[in-house]
C-alpha positions in Angstrom: 1.6 3.7 10.1 -0.4 0.9 11.7 -3.7 2.2 10.2 -2.2 2.1 6.7 -0.9 -1.4 7.2 -4.4 -2.4 8.3 -5.8 -0.8 5.1 -3.4 -2.8 3.0 -4.4 -6.0 4.8 -8.1 -5.3 4.1 -7.3 -4.7 0.4 -5.4 -7.9 0.2 -8.2 -9.9 1.9 -10.7 -8.5 -0.6 -8.6 -8.9 -3.7 -6.4 -12.0 -3.3 -7.6 -15.6 -3.3 -4.9 -16.5 -0.8 -4.0 -13.3 1.3 -0.9 -13.6 3.5 -1.6 -14.4 7.2 1.3 -12.3 8.5 1.9 -9.0 6.7 4.8 -6.9 7.9 6.6 -3.9 6.6 9.4 -6.3 5.5 7.0 -8.4 3.4 8.0 -8.3 -0.3 5.1 -7.3 -2.5 5.8 -9.8 -5.2 6.0 -12.6 -2.6 2.5 -11.9 -1.1 0.7 -12.4 -4.4 0.5 -8.8 -5.6 1.3 -8.4 -9.2 1.9 -5.0 -11.0 -1.7 -4.4 -11.8 -2.9 -5.2 -8.2 -0.2 -2.9 -6.9 -1.4 -0.1 -9.1 -5.0 -0.7 -7.9 -3.8 -0.7 -4.3 -1.9 2.5 -4.7 -4.9 4.2 -6.4 -7.1 3.0 -3.5 -4.7 4.5 -1.0 -4.6 7.8 -3.0 -8.4 7.9 -3.0 -8.7 7.1 0.7 -6.2 9.8 1.8 -6.9 12.3 -1.1 -3.4 12.6 -2.5 -1.6 11.7 -5.7 1.7 10.0 -6.1 4.1 11.5 -8.6 4.4 9.6 -11.8 8.1 9.1 -11.4 7.9 7.6 -7.9 9.8 4.3 -7.7 7.8 1.1 -7.6 7.8 -0.1 -4.0 9.3 -3.6 -3.5 8.1 -4.1 0.1 5.1 -3.2 2.1 7.2 -0.9 4.2 8.3 1.1 1.1 4.6 1.4 0.1 3.7 2.6 3.6 6.6 5.1 3.5 5.2 6.5 0.2 1.8 6.9 1.7 3.2 8.7 4.8 5.4 11.0 2.6 2.7 12.1 0.2 -0.6 12.1 2.0 -1.8 15.5 3.3 -0.4 16.5 6.7 -3.9 16.8 8.2 -4.4 13.1 7.6 -1.2 12.3 9.4 -2.5 13.9 12.6 
């Protein structure tokens, strides 16, 4: 999961004017400056990176850890290795 956290950090560094210095799985997405549009873009970037699609009815993650759990759950098994 550390590689996915690093990918999220890189995304935030590229897309936020004031990216958080300390990003943890407990970090709340709305408190780190990610609005609903940025979250959607981040989720699509993760889907493209790992070649998977999240179901449309997946609950909106509230924390970085919840987002990481979604990535781990839905990305192809070969990528997890």
